[in-house]
Each structure stands twice: as structure tokens, then as C-alpha cells.
C-alpha positions as CSV (number, residue, x, y, z in Angstrom):
1,M,-32.7,-3.3,-30.1
2,Q,-28.9,-3.2,-29.4
3,Q,-28.7,0.4,-30.8
4,G,-31.3,1.6,-28.4
5,V,-29.5,-0.1,-25.5
6,N,-26.2,1.6,-26.4
7,G,-27.9,4.9,-26.1
8,S,-29.2,6.4,-29.3
9,N,-29.1,9.7,-27.2
10,G,-25.3,9.8,-27.8
11,A,-24.2,9.0,-24.3
12,G,-22.4,5.8,-25.3
13,N,-20.5,7.3,-28.2
14,G,-18.9,10.3,-26.6
15,T,-21.2,13.0,-28.1
16,L,-23.0,15.4,-25.8
17,H,-26.4,17.0,-26.4
18,S,-27.0,20.6,-25.6
19,G,-28.5,19.6,-22.3
20,D,-25.3,17.8,-21.3
21,S,-23.0,20.8,-21.5
22,H,-23.1,21.3,-17.7
23,V,-21.7,17.7,-17.3
24,H,-18.9,18.6,-19.7
25,E,-18.2,21.7,-17.6
26,V,-18.1,19.8,-14.4
27,V,-15.7,17.2,-15.8
28,R,-13.5,20.0,-17.2
29,T,-13.4,21.8,-13.8
30,A,-12.7,18.6,-11.9
31,H,-10.0,17.7,-14.4
32,E,-8.3,21.1,-13.9
33,E,-8.6,20.9,-10.1
34,L,-7.1,17.3,-10.1
35,R,-4.1,18.6,-12.3
36,Q,-3.6,21.5,-9.9
37,L,-3.7,19.2,-6.8
38,M,-1.2,16.8,-8.5
39,R,1.2,19.6,-9.1
40,Q,0.8,20.8,-5.5
41,R,1.5,17.2,-4.3
42,A,4.6,17.0,-6.3
43,D,5.8,20.3,-4.9
44,I,5.1,19.2,-1.4
45,M,6.8,15.9,-1.9
46,K,9.9,17.7,-3.2
47,R,9.9,20.0,-0.2
48,I,9.5,17.1,2.2
49,G,12.4,15.3,0.5
50,T,14.6,18.4,0.8
51,L,13.8,18.7,4.5
52,K,14.4,15.0,5.2
53,Q,17.8,15.2,3.4
54,T,18.8,18.3,5.4
55,I,17.8,16.7,8.7
56,S,19.6,13.4,7.8
57,G,22.7,15.4,6.9
58,L,22.6,17.1,10.2
59,A,22.1,13.8,12.0
60,N,25.1,12.3,10.1
61,L,27.2,15.2,11.3
62,F,26.1,15.5,14.9
63,G,24.5,12.1,15.6
64,D,21.0,10.8,15.7
65,E,20.7,11.8,19.3
66,I,20.1,15.5,18.2
67,L,16.7,14.3,16.8
68,G,13.7,13.4,18.9
69,E,11.9,10.1,18.6
70,D,9.2,11.7,16.4
71,L,11.7,13.3,14.1
72,L,13.8,10.0,13.8
73,E,10.7,8.3,12.6
74,L,9.7,11.0,10.2
75,V,13.1,10.9,8.5
76,D,13.2,7.1,8.4
77,R,16.1,6.8,10.8
78,K,14.4,5.2,13.8
79,T,16.2,2.0,14.7
80,G,14.8,-1.1,16.3
81,G,11.2,-2.2,16.1
82,R,9.5,-2.2,12.7
83,Q,11.7,-2.1,9.6
84,P,11.0,0.7,7.1
85,G,8.7,-0.1,4.3
86,F,9.9,-0.9,0.8
87,T,9.2,2.6,-0.6
88,K,10.9,4.2,2.5
89,A,13.9,2.0,1.9
90,C,14.2,3.1,-1.7
91,R,13.8,6.7,-0.6
92,M,16.5,6.4,2.0
93,V,19.0,4.7,-0.4
94,L,18.4,7.4,-3.1
95,M,18.6,10.3,-0.6
96,E,21.9,9.2,0.9
97,A,23.5,8.2,-2.4
98,G,24.1,11.7,-3.6
99,R,24.4,10.4,-7.2
100,P,22.2,8.6,-9.7
101,L,21.9,4.9,-8.9
102,A,20.8,2.0,-11.2
103,V,18.1,-0.4,-10.0
104,R,20.7,-3.1,-9.2
105,E,22.6,-0.6,-7.0
106,V,19.5,0.3,-5.1
107,C,18.7,-3.4,-4.5
108,E,22.3,-4.0,-3.3
109,Q,22.1,-1.1,-0.9
110,I,18.7,-2.3,0.5
111,Q,20.2,-5.8,0.8
112,Q,23.1,-4.5,2.8
113,R,21.0,-2.3,5.1
114,L,17.6,-3.9,5.3
115,P,17.7,-7.4,3.9
116,A,14.3,-8.4,5.4
117,V,12.6,-5.8,3.2
118,L,13.6,-7.7,0.1
119,L,12.5,-11.1,1.4
120,R,8.8,-10.2,0.7
121,H,9.4,-9.6,-3.0
122,K,9.6,-12.4,-5.6
123,D,11.4,-10.1,-8.1
124,P,13.2,-7.3,-6.1
125,L,14.5,-5.6,-9.3
126,A,11.0,-5.3,-10.7
127,S,9.7,-4.0,-7.4
128,V,12.4,-1.5,-7.0
129,T,11.9,-0.3,-10.6
130,T,8.2,0.2,-9.9
131,V,8.9,2.2,-6.7
132,L,11.6,4.3,-8.4
133,N,9.2,5.2,-11.2
134,R,6.6,6.2,-8.7
135,L,9.1,8.4,-6.9
136,V,9.6,10.1,-10.3
137,E,5.9,10.6,-10.7
138,Y,5.7,12.1,-7.2
139,G,8.5,14.5,-8.1
140,E,10.8,13.0,-5.5
141,A,13.3,11.5,-7.9
142,L,14.6,12.0,-11.4
143,S,15.2,9.3,-14.0
144,V,18.3,9.9,-16.0
145,V,20.1,8.0,-18.8
146,R,23.7,7.2,-18.2
147,D,26.4,7.3,-20.8
148,N,26.0,3.5,-21.2
149,G,22.4,4.0,-22.2
150,R,21.1,2.5,-18.9
151,R,18.6,4.3,-16.7
152,A,19.5,5.5,-13.2
153,W,17.5,7.4,-10.6
154,Q,18.6,10.3,-8.5
155,W,16.9,11.9,-5.4
156,V,15.6,15.4,-6.1
157,A,16.7,17.7,-3.3
158,D,15.1,20.8,-4.9
159,P,13.3,21.5,-8.1
160,A,16.2,23.4,-9.7
161,S,18.3,20.2,-9.6
162,I,15.8,18.5,-12.0
163,E,16.8,20.9,-14.9
164,Q,20.5,20.6,-14.0
165,A,20.4,16.8,-14.0
166,R,18.4,16.7,-17.2
167,S,20.6,19.0,-19.1
168,A,23.8,17.2,-17.9
169,S,22.6,13.7,-18.5
170,A,20.8,13.2,-21.8
171,P,18.6,14.7,-24.4
172,A,15.0,15.2,-23.3
173,S,13.8,12.7,-25.9
174,Q,15.6,9.9,-23.9
175,L,14.0,10.9,-20.6
């Protein structure tokens, strides 16, 4: 009886009958569209990061007063009120660093700037590592291996800098 429950029609073991080919085509099409959208999201996130970095650089030169309230909030520079979220804090630290940072360095920077953000996390190093790896997945950051064999993360200002950083830091097998 168990064999009949598992679907002797092949549905439970990964085989498709000739009548199921349209299902296979729908899955293949959906898979390709999902991959395309993920690539687009990564490109958009990189562009957003580049623009945020440019605006932050201009604000550093000319003062935050050149930015309107909406823009201050969009580039995570609004003071007072609500503290930036944990991911925003990690982004801000990486963006402003201008060099690859280890997890501990990111934690130290957050502790100096926004100590309240770290209070909500039992293991800040693990939480920061998780966020940094997500930023890599989003295409906003790059994970590199330092000379000492330890990982560090760097903000990606533009897609060309990914290849420059990879070729300068470590063999691709270590990334």
C-alpha cells in the first residue's frame, strides 16, 4: 500500500510522464526568470550603493545640510530619532571604510558609532558575519581573503571593482 501512496505514477521519485512535460517547462521558465531577477537585483543594489557612496562623500565635503531630509534618510545619515537598523549600520561602516574590514573591525566601528544597535544581539560577531555575507549575496560587498588567511569584506562601489579586488587579494579558489 505504501508504494501506491508514494505515487506509483512517478510524481514522488522525480520522474515525469509525457503528460507532465508542461509542468517541467513552467518550472524551467520560472527558474530562468528568477535567476534573471536576482541578477537585476544585484545590479540595482550595486548602483544604489554607488549613489549612496557618492552622496555621502559630497555630504562629507560640504556638510549634511546640502541634503534634504528625505535624502539624509535614504543615505542613512539622518540623526536623531530612530537608530539605523543592523544591516544599515553594517552598510554604513563598509561604505565609509574605503578598505576591506574584518568582522571584528565592523563590530568595533558599530560599537563606536551606534552602540545601541549591538545591544539587541547575543553574539554580535555572528550577526555581523551573517549580514556581511548577505551583502555579498546582494552584490553590495565583496568577501576577500587577507594575507593572514582571514576573511574581510569590502563595499563594492561599482562592478568593475569586484574583479580588481579579487585579482589583487586571493586566488578565486579561496573566495
